[in-house]
N, C-alpha and C positions, 0 to 999 in steps of 0.2 A: 667497595662498596656492599660486598660481601659481609664485610668483619664493621658497617655501620653501627652503632650502638641505636637500640630500638627507642624514642620515646615518644611518650602523651604525644609529640607536635607531632612525630613523622609516625604513625597513628593514625592521627586526624588527617593528613597532608593524605593518607591514603582510604579515606573518605568510611571508614570504621569506628564507629563509636562505643565508648566504652563494655558495655555490655557487648557484647562485637568481640569486640577483642578479647575480656575474659574468657570467650566460649571455646576460642584460637588458644587460649592457654591452656583452657584444658583439653581441645583435640590433641593438642602437640604432648600434653603436657612434663613441657619447659619453655621456654621463650623463642618463637625464630626465627630463625634469620631477615635476613631484608632479602633474599629474594624468596624465599617460602612466604611473608608477609605481602609481598606482591600479590603472588599466587591467589592468598584468603582475596583479597586485596578486590582483584577480579572478578574471582568464583563469585565472591559477594556482594560485588558492583548490583543493582537496580537494576542497570542493563543488563548483563546476563543470571541473574539467580527470582526477579520478577517477584520478590521478594514484597512487596504490596502490594502484587492484584493475582498471583499467585491460589487467594480464594475463592479470590471472584470469577477468573477465568474456570476453574472448575468446572463452573454453573454451567456454562455452554455446550452448548448440545456437539458432539463432535464425531459420532457414526450414522450411519447408515449402508442400509445393501449397497453402494456402488462405491464409498469410502474406505480406501485399498489402507491408508496410512494416515492416521492426524494427525493433530500439536503432539511433540518431542521427537516429532524427526526432520531433520533439515529443509522440508520443505512438503505439502502436503500430496495424499497424489489418488485419484479419484482414475475410477473405470469407468471411460468413454466407446467400451465398444469396440469390438473386430480386433481385438487381442493388443488394444491399444489405452494407454493409462494418460490422464494429464496432470502433472505436475506444477502444483503452484505455490507462492508466497508473496507478503509485503512486508518487507523492512524501511524502519525512517534511519536517516542521517540526518536529524534536525540543525543537532549545535554543530557537527562539522561543516554543513553545507551554510552557517550564519556565518562561521570563526569563516573558515574560507571556499566560498561558494560553488570555484568551477571542481574542484576536487572532492567534495565534500559531495558532492552533487555524484560525481562524476565515480566514485570508492562508491557508493549508496549503488548506483547500476552495476560494477563489478560482482559486487557482495553479494545480492539476492541473485545473479545468474549463476555466483559460482553454489549455492542451497540449493540450484532446482537439477543443475547438471549433475554437482556428485551425487544426486539419486539416479544418474544412470541416465537423464531427459536432454534430448536438444530445445534446448533453449527456440522458442518461434517466434515470442513478442513479448515485450516491456510495452509498462503502464507507467507512469509515473499520477500522482494528488501533491499542488505544491499549494503552500500556504503562503502568504506574500505578508509584508505591514502596509496602510494605508500608501494609495498610487505618491502620495505627496512629500511623502516620509525621507529625508536625502538616503536617503541607505536602501528603496525599493528599487530603485531603478538598477543600481549595481548590482543588489543579488537576485535580480530578472536576471540580466544578464550575464552575471558568471554559473548559476545553478544548469539556466537553457543550455548553453554554451556547457557545461559539462557533462551531460545528459548525452545529447550531441554528439561528443566527443566524442563518449566512452561509447557508445550504442554503437552510434555510426561507425566503428572500427572495427568495430568484433565484428558487427556483421548481423545485427538481431534488432528486426522490426519495432523503430517506437511506435504505438497503434494508438494508446490512446489516454484519459485521464483528465485531469483537472487543474481547475487555479484556482486560487480562490483571490479576496485581499482582503484586508480588517485593520484596523488603528493597533485592534489584539494580540495582532502579529509580527512588532514592531519594532519588537524587543526582541525575537524570537519568533524565525522561520519556521514552517513546517516542509522536509524532502519527506516526504514516500514513496520507496520505488517496490512496484510489480511486478515478476516476471511469471512468465508461461514457456511448459512444455513440455513435449509427448515423449513417452518412451514405451515401449515393452512392457508390457504386464508381467511377460518372465524377468525379465533382467533390470529386477528394481534395484538399488543399492544401499544399506542403511550403516549405518554407524558404532555399532553393534563388536565390540572385537572380539576375537574370539578365533580360542589356539591358544596356548601354554609354550612360547621359540618361536612364536610367530615374529617375525621380523615389522618393524614400523621405519615405513619411509617418510621422506617430506620429499616433493616435490614443486616445480615450480619455479618462482620468481625464488631471489637471494632475500635472508632478510636484512635487511636493516634499521634503523633509530624511528622512522616516522613511524604516531599512530601508539606509542608508549604512552597508557593511562587512557587513548582512546574511550573506556565503558568508563571506568571514573568516573573523564572528563561529563559523558552521556546521563552519565546519573546526578547531577547536581545541577545546580540549577545557574543560573549565568549572575551575574556583578560588573562592574563596568572596568573589569582587570580584563574582558573575555579576549579581547582582540592578544592577547599573553599566552594561550593556550591553543598560537593556530599549530606548533610542530607536533601535537598532538592529532593530525588531522591525515590520515594517511593519504601517500599516491597517490598514483592510480595508472598502469598502463596495459589502455585495451588490447596493445598488439602482441601484449603478453596472454591474456585474459583468453583470446583467439585461440591460441597452440598448446595453452591446457584444456582445453573446454577439444579438441581434437586431441591432442596424447590423452586425457581422461578418458574417452568415448571410443575409442583401438580402443582402452585396454579393455575396458567392462567387457569387451566385445570375447579375451580371451576367458582361461577363470582363474586370473590370477589375481584377483582383487576379494579379502574379507569382510573390509569393513575399508569406507572412504568420512573420510571429512575436514568438510571449508576449517579454513582457518580467519571465521570471520573476527568477530571482535574476542580479547583478550585471549587474542592468536593462537603460540603453542599449548598458550596453559589450556585453556576452554577445549578444543578440539583433542590434545591426549585427553585428558581430565573423562571429559561428558565420551571419549569412545572405551576405554577401559571399566569406570564405572557403568554405562551400559552393561556391558561383559561384565562385570563381579569381578573383573582381572586386576593388576597390577601390572604397570611399566615404569622400565631400565631405560632414561634418556640417557646418551653422550652427549650432551650439546655440542661440545666443542668440533662434534661433526657435523653440525647446522650449518647450512650455505651458506655463511655473511660476507655482505655488498660494504660494509667499512671495522674498519682497525679496530682493534680496543675495546670491540663489544664485550659486554658481561651478560653471565649466565641469568643477572633481572636482568635484563634488557631481552635476550634472547626470547624469555620466555610470555614479557607484557609488548613483543612487537605486534604493531598491528598492519608490517607490513603484506600488501596488494599480492592479491594473485601467485597462493600457495596451497597448496594441500597434503592431508593427513593420511595417509591409508595403513591398514593392514594387510601385508597379503602371505596370500600359500606358503610354505618353507619348500625352496629351491627356486623359487619362479620371480627370484629377483633379477636374474638375468634379460629378463621376457623385458620386464618394465622396465628396464634402464633404457633398454634397446628404443623402446616406443617413445621414452623421454628425451633422451640424445639427441630422436632424428629429428622431434619437436622442436629443439638446440633450448631445451630447459633443463633448470638442473635438479637431478638424481642423487639422496642420501641417502643408508640406512643408519638412521642414527638410533635404534634400540630397537628391546622384545619384549610382548607383551611375557609379564611371569602370572604366579597362582600368589600371589606373599596381599595380593590387595592395596598393594603401595605405591607411591612415585614415588623413584629416587633417580634424581638423579647429580650424574658429574661431569665434572669439570679437569681434564683433562688429569684423571685415574682417579682424580681427587671427592669426594661425593658433598654439593652446595644445598642441597633437601632432600628431605626425605619428610614426602607430609603421607599420612591415608587418605586411599581416595574415600568409598565410600563414606565416615565421618565427619570428610568437609562439604561432599555433594549435601548428602544425610541432613546435617548437619546448618545448612544452609540459613539466614532465621527467613521465617515465614512470617508473615507482619498481624492480624486482624487490628488495622488500624483502626481510629475515632473515626467517625462521618456522620454527616447531617445529612439529610434529604432536601436536596433544592426545594422550596418553596414554591407551591404551583402557581404557574402566572391566572392573575384570573381573565377571562376571553378577552380579548378585543371590541368596544362596540363599532361594526362599520358605521355609524352614521357620525361618528366621531372625525376620521378619513377624509380632508381637505378633497373635494375632487375637481380633478385635474380631465380636459380635451382628454379624450381619448386616442386622440392621433398623436398629440403631445406627450402624454403618459410614454404610448408606446414608443416612441422616438429616442428620448430622455433612457426608456430601461437595455434596451436595445443597444446602444450604447457607455451602459453602464460597467464600472467592476468586474461584476459578477456577472453580466451578459453577455459581452461584451467578446469578437471574434476571437480565435485562441491562433490563428491564420500563424501571425507575427511566429509566432511560436513553435506551433510545431510543422512546417515547414519548417525548422531549422534540426528539426527529424527524422531521418530516410526508412518509412514508416512502409518503404514500395519493397526495399532488402531481402529476397529470398525467393520474392516473386509469391507468394501466398495471401495478403491481404487482400484482402473480399471486401473490408468496409474497413477504409479510412478514416482517420481522426475525425472528428466531426458532430456526430451521430450518435444514435443512444450506447450503443454497445460498440466498441470494435472485431471485426470476425477477420479470424484467418483458419484460410482452409490447410486439413492436413491433409497436406504434401500427396500427392497422386492420389485423391477420393477425389468425392459429391460433396462430404462432409464438409462441419468446420467446426472450430473455437469461436464462443464470444467471451470475451472479456468486457468488464467495467470498473473502476473506482468511484463509491460513492461517497459522499455526508454532508449536513446543512449544518458546520458549526451552531448558527444564531438560532435554531430551535431544540439543538441539546442545551442548550447556554443554559436557554428558557425552561425544559421541561427534560431532562440526561432519559429519563424511563423512554418518555412518547420518541425523543431524538435517536433515541440506541433505536425504536425502534422502524421509524424514518427512513434510517441511511442501507440498513436491510430490505427493507422495501424498496425502497428506489436501486439498488442492483440491481434486485429480484424483477421488478418491473422493466429497467432499462435493458437485459438480458433476455425478455417476454419480445419486448419490440421490433427486439431483433427474429424474430418467430424461433428462438433457441429456452433450446429446457436447460433451469435453472440448476448446479447440480451441486454447489459450495462456494462455500467463500473463506477467504483469507482477511484476517484484520491487522487495524495496526491503529490501536490503541494513546492517544495522543495526551495531555494532561498537566498541570500543572504542577503545584508538590501536593505529593501523599500524604507529608504532614500538617498538612492543615485540614480539618473536616470538613470545613467547603465543598473543598478540591478531591477529597476523599471520598464525600458523595456523587460526586457527576461521575466519578468511578464507576463506584454500584448502581449506580442507576442507568447510567450506558450498558453496562455488563448484565444488566435487570432486559433494557428491552432488548436488547440484542437475540437476545434467550432467545424472548418470547416471540419476537419474527421469526427464529432461524428454524425454531420445535415449528411454528405455526405453518408457515411454508415447506417442509420436508430443503432446507437448506443449512448442512450442518456448519460448523466452523473445522472448518480441516488444515490451517498453521495461520501461525500470524507475530507479534509482537508489538510489546508496551515500550513507550517511550515516555517517562515523569519525567519531575522536575523543568520543563518546559518554564519556565519562571526569567526573568530581568530584574531585578534589582528588587525582587516581590510581587512582578506582576503576570500575573496568566497568561498562556491563548488562552482562549477561547477553546470550550472543551471538543477536540476533533477525534474521533472514534472510525477513523476509517475505512470503508466496508470495499475488497475486493471480490467480482466477485465471477462463477466460472459458468458455462453453460455449452453446451452441446446444438448443433443443429447438424440433422441427417441427410437435410439433400438446401444442400444449395442452391438453388431454384425456390424451392417455397422460401423465401428471406426476406425481409423487410426494410425498407431503408426510408430514413425520414421527407427524401424529395417527393414533393410532392409531384407525379409523375407524366401527368397530362390534364390541358384543358377539358373542361365540362364534368368533370370526378364531382361526385359527390364527396359532403363534410358531415361526418357522425363524430360524436364523443362516445366512446363505452366507460360505464360507471360515472359515479359521482349520481347530480339533477338540479333539480331548476333549482332548490336552492342553495347548490353550493354559491362561497363567497367570503372564504377563511381569507380574515388581511390581520391577523397576527402574526408575530416574524415576516410578515411577506417582505423580498424586492420592494414592493410599488411603495407599502412604509416607509421601509428604511431612506427609497430613493426620493421618491416625491413626495413621500410625507418630513423630513429625519428623523426620523421613532424609528424604535427598537425596543419593542414592547407586544406587550400581551403572549396567550398560550401559542403554542406554535400549535398546526395541525393536528385535528385526532389521525391517530390512523387505523382503523378497522382491519387485522391481521384475514380474520374470515374474507371480510368485504374482497380487499384486496388477494385472497390466492385465487377467490369465484370467478371476478377476473381477468386476469393476469391467466389463468389456466384457458377460459372463454376466449380472450385477444389471442394465445398464444393458435387455438385448433384457428379459428381465422384466418392467422398467416399458415400456416402447414397444411389449410384446403388449397391453397389459395384463391381465398375472396376477398382481399381488402390489397389494394397497390401500392401503401404505403400506412404509417405507426410509428406514431411518436408517444410517448409520455410524456403527463403533461406534470410538469413542478418549478421548479425557478420562476417564476414571472404570471402563471397560471395559467389558460387560457389561449388567450391569446398571441405568448410570449408564442405558446407551441405553435400555436398558427400561422404564426412570419417565420418562425423558424424551420418548415417546414416549407414555407411558399418559395424564401429566401435560397433554402436549399436548391430546389425545383425551378427556380429563378419561373415563375407563374404565381399572378395572384390569386385573393379568393376574394369573394363574398359573401358575409357575412347576415343574416339572420338571428341576433343576441342581444342582450343585454347592455346596455353602456355604463352601468357601474361601476365601478372598481374592482366592488366586489364581486360581480358577477368576471369582468374581462380578467381581474390580475391576481380574484383568490386564489391564493395556495392548495384548494383541498387535496385530498390524494386519492390514491388508487382509481388514476383516470387518465384515458386515451386515445387520440383523435390518430382517425383513419381516414383514408380516400375509399372511394372502390367505384368502377365505372358505374352513371342513373339510370341506366335500366335495371342493375341489380338493387341500388337502395330497396327498392321497397323492402324486397323481399330478405331481403336481411335486416332491418327493422320491424319487420312480422317478427323471423325468428327469435329475434333478441329482447323484442315486449321492453319493458320498462327499463335493462339493463343500455339500450340508446337512445341517443336522439340527434337528429339531425341538424346541425347550425350551418350549415353553407354549401358553396360551389365554390371550385377550384376555376383563376381564369382569370385573364387580361396583367396587367402591370402595379396592380395596386392593392392594399386591401382596403377593404370598402366594405361599412358599417350604418346602413340607409343615408342621411345627404349626406356623409362625413368619410373620409376615404385621404388616406395618405401613400402617397406613388412607392411601393418594391426600393426606386432605385433611392431615396431618404431615408427609408430604416436603413439597406444594406451601408450609404456611405457611414451612419451612426453606427452600426455594428462593426465595422471591416476598420474605420479610421481611426477608434479607441486610443488600442493598445499599440497604435505603431505611431501613434499622435504621443504618450507618452515617453516612450525609452527612445526615442527624441529629441522627447523635449528637451529645456536645463533643467538638471538633480536638482532637488525637491523643488520642482511646480511641477503642476498636474498641464 
């Protein structure tokens, strides 16, 4: 293949346009061979180069006194005190998961785990944000089953708890589902490892699994729209082995306890190409690799295949000279491959040899620095008019609540998360189903809280406000547990950026995210961009998923959503008597069958004040339960608390759809002992209002009521019902 003639058709098959290929010729000063073309192809792919989004990613706030490493490393790192750090990142595996849901999702988990332990952290929690098509679409049940099995199969076997996330359904994802995977780890602050290569002559070593042909062109495939032949792309999906990953985690962490490692990089998208280029480029060095020394599991592999393979469970390291024997002994003890495959040089070039013959010779910095960075044309999304609540049909609240609680976006996800081992490692404090997952910092009384959030229907209507809301809701979910929010990782999922309308969604969402992160002191420390999420020209709803992490300094002062006892007062903190925003609400969609209007506004100053207040109440032990108000509005929030605690409530509230189901932002529902309610209300002034009392086995407003058992049947039964139904039918 190395002798293949480079034709315009071959260039196009590698995802390069004419202008980009002209730049390749200028950099090389000659026509590249097929291996060199493949390297340019993956390094300049959207998936690896962020060429359409870099301009806007640079506008996000990324620093704070507690941020140790922001974007640019394998994962973000923040100081959590006591000499420890939280290391975390979220990444997409959307295209692979649509083509082959089990392996696509499984290898998404494996890849994000490697990003975290590459930094020196032991992974302590996995989360995922999943978006599927319409429940009655012929492929939806198959995709749910495969993705959930893949996440559980990999995470459970590798021994890291899957503790939280979100799942949504919308016809806009029928042809392109989203699988965003997040991992959080903990590392000593003085033992953080980076990918910057250093030391001319230092050995470059390959560790982990052998290289096969799986995943070749995976990064390129993830940088293009789907078409009717997407099934034919199955060979570009990687194949994972969680048992090998577990061995790799332990071997890497053991080696990190020595002084042998200079730099380390996961072989993720674009495999050996991206890992070697990124390490050398960050260090301003060159690298010579002898590709015939790479451990291979298939016969007859070519240099092209070795450089582009995305086989899983592999790492690239630069070692201190003379430490090869130390590393080899550790990896062989863990039954993993170990091979010295090259050396760092001072040439600034990547030179690849095959049995002594040079098969590629490329300049590293020009290739990296000349990667395209586009300022694509964009159109702002027209601002929709606010919805007039008077145009919304009124359905009895008892019926509306039951329908909403059993609707696709609000029904219980228990069928999913019970397939995940969320208790392995023994440190899970809050299981899936609450506002945020919480894991204990091992051996302490402190905890990490983590969540993923996005409301795509808001982003589609108003990308700026939707971007704000995604960050604000992540901040609220952490706050509702009593955690101090520290930082976010983002996963920006959009359609084709070459379409100005889609690019406008990207720009608007980035603007909203940046505004919220600044206002809330909630910087972006890592992330991923997934574009071209389209099938036959139909883009997904814009979905900038936000993963948030916070710290709880005393787990004895942590809140959950469950109503703890009968006779407790129920308060709403934030918002006001005029609440009632039904634009883009679930009530409007599920009850009226309409998706229209402006999304609820997000006042970031109010969010900050209210959240800081609520967190202070939790940390002071003044409230017994807390839940933020989001999808479905106030009554849904109360119902979720009642179901979690198996205790009903009697409310004194307006029963209009706007009052009960409006999705006004910046609100929390709390419970506390009746005897302390008057004092707290006096302290809070107009910030809070009493809406009821806990007790009984029903939700009661005036003369009307609905039994908790009725609500639970609808809530718990929807997803198992979908998964046991005939494919293509709800």
